[in-house]
N, C-alpha and C positions, 0 to 999 in steps of 0.2 A: 504494500500500500504506500501511497505517496501523499504528502501534505506540503503546503507552502507556508513557511514561517519567515516573516519579514522579507517576503519576495524571494526566499531561497527554498529550493525543493529538497526535501529530506524523505528518505525511505524508512519504513518501519513495519513491524509485524503487528504488534499490539502495544499501545503505550498511552500515556497522558501527556499533557503539555509540559509539565514540570520535568519529566524524565527526558523528553526529547530535547528540551532546552539545555538541560544539564549535559546531555551527550554531545550535542552539536553546536551549542552557542555558549560556551563556558564564560566568555567575557560578559555576556548579557545576563547570565544566571544570577549573579549577585544582586543586580538592581531591579530585575523584573518582579512585579508583585501581582499582576493580573494580566489578562489577555483579552483579545477580541477573536472570537471564532466565527467566521463568516459574518462579521459586522456586529456580533452580539457580545457584550461584556461577560466574561466567564472567569471562574477561579482557576488556579494553575493546575489543579488536580483533575480537571475535566478531561474525559477520554477523547482521543483524537480519532476521527474517521477518515477513510480514504477520500481524498479530494478537498479536505478542509483547507481554508485559507486563514492563517493565524497571524495576528499582529501582537507583538509583545508590548506591554504597557509598564512604564515606570512611574515613580511618584511625580514626575514632571507632567504626566498626562492627567487631565481632569478626571477621566473615568476611573483611573487607578486610585487617585486620591479619594474619590467617593467610596471605593471598595475599602481602602485603608481606614478611613474615618468611620465608616459604618461598622467595621469590625471592632474598632476601638469603643464604639458605643455599646457593643455587647459586653466588652470587658468591663465598662463602667457599670452596666446593669448587674453583671456577675458580682462585682465588688460590693455593690449596694446590698445584694441579696445575702452576702456573707457577713455584712456588718449590721444590718437591720432586720428585725423580724416583722412578719405580716405585711411586707411591702406588696403593693399592687403595681404591676408594670403596665405602662401604656405603650408609647412608641419611642423609638430611638433612631431617627434617620441621620444620614450625613447631610451637611449643608454646604454652602459655597466656601465656608471657612471653618470647617471642623465638624462637630456633631453635637447632638444633645440627646437627653433621655428624659422622659416625663414619668414621674412616680406619684403614687398615692399611698396614704397610710403612714406617712412620715411627717411630723410637725414641721421640721425644718432641717436643712443641711447646713449647719453653722460652720463646721470645720471641713472644708473641702480637701485639706491636706491629708486627713485621715483616709478619705476615700481614694485619693491619688496614690498614697502609699500602698493601699490594698491592690490597686490596679497594677502598680509596678511589681508587686509580689506575684500576682497572677501571670503577668507577662514573663517573669523569670521562671515560673513553673512551666510555662509554655504548653498548656493543654491543647490538644488537637480540636479544631472546630469541626464537629461531625454533623454532616447533613443527613437527614432522613425524611421519608415521606410517610404520612399517615392518612387515614380516611377522615372525613369531617367528624364522624362520631368519635373516633379515637382522639382527635384533637380536642373536642369538647370535654372529654374525660380528663385529658392531660392538663387542660387549663381551667378545670372546674372551679378553682379558687381565684381565678384571675378575670374579673368582670370585663376589663377593657379588651383583653384578648378575645373573650367570648363575643364581644360586640363586633370586633373586626372579623371574626369567623363567619358571622351572619352575612357578610358581604362577599364571601369567597365561595366559588363553586368548584366542585371536583376535588382532586387530591390536595392535601395540605403539606407544604414544605416547612420543616422546622430545622433549627440548628441547636446543637448541644455544645456548651463550653463548660467543661468541668461538671458541676452539679446543676448548672443553670441551663434551662431549655427555653428557647424563644421562638415565636412565630415569625418566620422570615423567609423571603424568597431568595436571598443571597444576591450575588456571590460574596465571598469573604476571603480574607487571608486564611491560609491553613497553617501558617507558621507565625506565631505572635512575636517571635524574636526579631521580626522586621520592625516592630514598633520600638524604636530606640529612645524616644522621649515623649512624654505625655504631660499635659497641663490642663487642669480644670479651671476654667476662666471665671465662671460666675454662676449664681443660682437665682431663680426668680419664679414668680407664679405664671402659670399658663393654663388657659381654659382647655378642657378636653375638646379636641377637634376644632380649636380656635373659636368656639361659640360661647359667648358670655352667659348663655342660658345653662351651660353645662358646668360641672364641678371644676373648681380651680385646683390644678395639680402643681407639684413641685418640679421644676425643670432645672437640670444641670447642664451647662454648656462646657464643652472641652475641645481640645485639639491635640493632635499627635503628629510626630514627624519621624523620618528615618534617621535623623541624627540630632544630637544635642545642640550642635551649632545652628541648625535650621530653626530649632525652637527658640534659641536665644535671639536670633535675628527677628523672628516673628514677635517676640515679647518687646523688642525695641520698637517695632512698628506699632504695637499696641500703645506703648507709652506716647509715641508721636500722635496717634489718633486721639488719645485722651487730651493731649495738649491742644488739639485743634477742635475738639468736640464743641459744636456751637452751643449746646445746652449749658455747658460750664463757662466757656469763653464769653458767650453773649451776656451772661450775668456778671462775670468779672469786669467786663468793659462797660457795664451799665447800659446795655442796649435794650434789654427787656427783663421782665420778672414775671413770676406767677404767684398767686395767693390762693391758699387752700379754700378759704371761705368765699372766694369768687367762683372757683370751679376749674376743673381739669380741662385743658385744651382751650383756655381763655387767657392768653398772655396779655400782659400790659406792656406796650411799647414805651420805653422811657425816652426822654428827649433826644438822645443820640440815635437810638434805633428808629424813632419816628422821623427824624430828619433824613435818614438814609432812605426810608420808604417814600418820603415826600419827593426827594431828588429823583428816585426811580420812577415814581408816578408821573412827574412832570416830563421826564425824558420820554417815557412810553407814550403818553397822550400826544405830545408834540410830534413824535415820529409817526404815530398812527394817523394824525391829521394830515401830515405831508403825503401819506399814501392813500388818501381818499376816504378815510373812515370818518363817520359822523357820530359825534358824542350824544349819548342819551343818559338820562338819570331816571331810574325807575324805582318803585317802592321796594322796601325790604321784606314785605309780607303781602299775602293775597288770600282771598277766600279759597276754600278747598275746591270750588267750582273750576278755577283756573287749572289747578293741578290735575283735576279729573279729565279735562280736555286733553292736556298734554300727555297724560299717562303716568305722571309722577306719583299720583295718589295710589295707583294700583301696583306700580313697580318700584317705587322709591320711598314709600311712606315711612318705613322703619328708619330710614336715614334722615328724616325731617323732624324739626321741632314743631309740633302741632299745638296750636293755642285753642283750647276748647274741646268739647266732647260732642261728637255727632249725635249721640243718643239723647243728650240733654239740651244742647244749644241750637238755636235757630241758624246761626252762622258760625262756622268753624274756620279759623285762619291758620296759616302756617308760615313760618319764616322761610324765605326762598333758599333752596339749595343750589340753584343756578338761575341765570337771568333770561334764558332763551324765551320762555313763554311770555315774558314781559316785553321784550324787544319786538316780538312778533306783532304786538299791538301798534307799534310805530309804523310797521309796514301796512297794517290794516287800517291805518288812520284815514286813508283815501284810496280810491281805485289806482291800480298801477298798470303801466304799459311796459312793453319790452324795452322802451327807451329809458325807463327808470333803472334798469338793471345793468350791471350789478349794483345792488344797494348794500352798503356796508355800515353797520352800526357797531360802535364800540362803547364800552362802559367800564369804569373802574368800580367793580361790584363788591359789596359786602355780602358774603354768603354764609350760610349756617348749615352745618351737617352734623348729625348726631353720631359721631364716630364712637366706636367701642373704646372703653376706657383703656384696654390693653394695647390699643394702637397709638395712643397719645405719645408724642415725643417732641419736646421743645417747641420749635416753630415749624417743624417739618409736617406734623399732622396735628391739626387743631380743629376746634369746633366752630370758631368764627374766623373767617379769613377774607383776604382781599384778592380779587382775581382780575387780571387784565383780560377782560372777556370781550368777545365780539361775535356777531352773527351776520352772515353775508348771504343775501338772496340773489340767485343768478339763474340763467338759462342753462340747459344741458351743454350747449355749445361753449359757454363761458367757463364751465366747471374746472377744466384742467388748468387753465391760465390762472384762475382765481385761487385754486388750491396751491399752485406753485407760488403765487405772491404771498399767501399766508405762511407758507414754509420759509420763504426768503426772509420775511419779517422776523420769524422765530429764530432763524439761524443768525441773522444780523444782531438780534438781542443777545443771544448766547455768546457770540464772538466778542461783542463789545464788553460783556461782563467777564470774559475769560473762562466761560464754562463749556464752550462748544466741544473741546477735545475730550471732555469727561462724559459726554452724552452719547446715547445710542438710540436706535429707532425700533419700535415695536408696532407691528400691524395687528391691531386688536380686533378680533373677529368674534362672531356669535358662536354659541355652543348649541347646535341643533338638538342635543340631548337634554337641554334644559329650557324647553319652550316657554315655560311660565315666566321666565326672566325677561322676555322680549315681546315687543309688539310687531305686527306685520307678518306676512307670509314667508315661507321658505323661498319662494320665487323672488320676493322683494329683497330678501337678504342676499341671495346669490347675485342678484343684479347689482346691488349696492357694493358688495365686496368685489365683484368683478370690475366695476368702474374704478374703485380705489386701487386695486391691484394693477390695473392698466396704467393708471397715472403714476404710481410708484415706480413701475418699470420704465416708463418714459423719462422720469426724472432721475433714474439710476440711483434710487434710494436703497441702501443696504438695510435690511430689517430682519427681525425674528418675528415669528407668528405667535400671538397670544390668544389661544382659543378660550372663549368665555370671558374675555376682557373688554368686549365691545360695550358701548352704552346700550341701553335697552331699545333705542330707536335707530342705531346705526353703527357701522364700523368706524374705526378711528386710527390715526397715526399718533402714537404716543412717543414723545421724546423723553427717554428715561435717563435718570442720573442717580449715582450712588452717594450715600453719605460716607463719612470717614470710616464707618464700621462695615461698609460693603453692602448695606441694605439699600435696595433699589426702590425708587419711587418715581411716579410720573411728574415731570416738571411742566411740560407744555403738551397740549393735545390739539389735534386738528381732526374734525369729524365730518363725514359726509352723511347728510340726513335727507332721505327721500320720502319720509313718512309724516313728520309733524306738520308740515305746511298744509297737507290735505286735512289733517285733524282740525286745524284752526280755520279752514276755509280760505287760505291764502292763494291768490291767483294773480296773474297778469294777463294782459291782452297782447297776443303776439302780432306780428306784422300782417298776418292774414285775418285779424279780427277775432281769433279764437281764444277761448279761455285756456290758460296753461298753468300748471302748478309749478312754482319755482323749486329748485334744489337749494337746500340750505347748507352752508358750511358753518359749523360751530368751531371757534378757535380761541386760543389764548396766545398772547404774543410774548409775554415774559413769565406766564404762569401765575401761580399764587405768590404774591409779594413776600409773605412771611416765609414760605418755603425757600424762595429764591434768596432771601436774606440769610437764612440758615446755611445754605450752600456757599454763599459768598464769605460768611464768617469762617467756614471750614477751609475753603479754598485759599483764602488770604491769611489764615490764622489771626484774623482780626486786624491785619495791617492793610486797611482799605486804600485803594489808589486815591490820588488827590481829588479827583472829580466826585468820588463817592464818600470820602471821609466826612463824618459829621463835624469834626473840628479839623480844619486844614492846617492851622498853625497856632502856636502859643507864643506870646511875647513874654520874655523873661528878663526883667531888669537884674543886673549884676548885684546892685545894692539899692538901698532906699533913695540915694541921691540921684539915681537914674530913673526913678519911677515916673516923673513928669514926662520925660522923653518917651518912655515906654507907652504911656497913655496916649501921647500924640501919635505914635506909630499905630497903636491899636485902633484909634478912631479913624485914621486915614484908611487902613485896611478894611475896616468894617463898612465905611462909606462906599467902598468900591465893591462890596458884595462878597468879600472874603470871609469865610467862617473862621473867626479868630477868637481866642480867649486871652485874657491877661492874668498872669500869675503874679499877683502882688502880695503873696503871703510873706510873712517875716521868717523866711527859711533860707538856708544856705543855697548857693547856686547849684551845687552838685545834687542836692536833694530834689530841687525843682526839675533838673534835667532828667533824673531817674524817673520821676513821676510822669513826665511827658513820654518817656520811652515806654513805660508800662501801659500808658493809655494808647500807645501805637499811633501817635499823631505824626503825620507825614513830615512835618518840618517844625523846627523851633527857631524863634528869632531871639537872639541874645543881644542886649544893648548894654554897653558900658561906657567908659570915658571916651575911647576912640570913636565909637559909633556916634555918640552924642556930639562930639566935636566936629565930625565930618558929615553929620546928618546922613548916616548910612545905617545899615543893619547887618548883623552876622547871621547867616542862615545855616543851621545844622540839619543836615538831611538824615531822615530816619533810616533809609536803606543803605546809604553809602557811609554814614557816620562822618562824612566830610563837612567842613565848615567853609562857607563862601561869603565874602563881604560884597555887598551891592547896595545900590540905591533902592529906596522903597518902591519907586515906580517900576524899576526893573523886576522886582519881585512880583508885583501885581501883574505885570505882563506875562511873567513866567507861569504863574498860577492859572491865569485866564486861558493861556495856550493849552495847558494840560487838561483843563476842564473842557475846553472846546473840542479837543482831539480825543477825549475820553481815554487818556493814556494812564 
């Protein structure tokens, strides 16, 4: 028999991947931890058949890391089973950065080091990971004291695959490492609460996060990266820099933007609205709430009600209102304000919208996911012939914003489609969805947009292109979205008269240009580590007198800069010069203006640059021109 391994043909009589690699690929044997057989990820002890094509995988391959980390999650569960009694085991998958396992029956895991030591002990013992198959009835008996496993079993048909590690048996399809000695370093990172199946209606479980590597050096490098992430975490840094705060008795997901944070959002909003106006968008201002009647027409009441803040009770009150989760049904009223002709199209409405969404408490995180937020929202009504050009212009606007903010290279595209197996989530027919997705796919191909497909991620009324971005911890969220909607216009009776005098339903593009302002601010904090560029910095410079005798001149400089629109502060505290400079550095102000005897005598200022740490002496007017140029060029 013959098989192809990494494009090399090998002959064998009867063997598994491990033995073939050990015999024919000794240099690769040490590093390989999993494989692909005919494109499917498998463990190294999988039998080889005649004609199989095999690709060896190392820790550098994402699929192999998933196998590596998933195996380590079994080691974690085994360690917990040895240390704690009456534990109920939920799930323990690999993630993009390690693994986790959810447990019930334990009040808390306060000392992760004890569990970590037990894991290392198990790895040293190196028990074999044994795979076996049982019937559903046998599995139910095997896991009779494990309610979460029994619940998972209800969703599985046919034979059940299990893995045994020492005395611990888990329900799992694999594949896994069969040699735990490959795990050279392991670290349990944190513990937190997590709802079973991610549903807040279910019980809160205890989750342990961890990671493992093939070397101690790789772990130490990763731990250094974690420290850097913590340093840049907007949730901490944003508070340290006094950009925002939260208050328990106000509520989760309801941040308070402090003066500096509010100033950045104001700068961004003015920039966005001015740019949108240049590109032909017309500003609207619509109510923050509406009667349930509006949301029933749009479909939000049936498909999004759980995510809305409802004011009133339909059973008791004559009229029930809800805070708006999005602006689209409001802006449609501007289109409906008078009859429309094809000559009116495309018609572009933009709005800086305050929106309200009842996010799950477990999803809240700083400014990235909140319950009240500000969105650079827009809705564009056009003819089918105009759709591709208008979609392209919306994308060009989003890309321009991301490049200006320095976030473009960190972004990626997701083509969010409907899930035909979850019909209740969507309006419209299968034919309408196929048509809408076909139109978007054609446009994305014409524009040469690289994307991944997200099945089930579409809005309930149409497919969308989501521009994704990750925070410092690697969690991905949508920053900007552009949607094609061929359904809601009909629901609201929106139409235009075409050139032949016929009534036609417009196609609607839902889009944001910079996304949620609060979320964008969070990513900017993390991207810049709080050191905002001059055009965005809430304080662009601080005037620091060397001593009290220089205070009058410092005030003169301060007043002149302020009159020219520079965001400037005066540090007139009775403190030493070095202390004031360190304070400005901690606040990450782009520049400091230091004035002493020489500056006062020559009517100049000394500029200390935050990034270069260099000091330059110049005239005040020169500095004003310099700042204005940086602001104008958005550098």
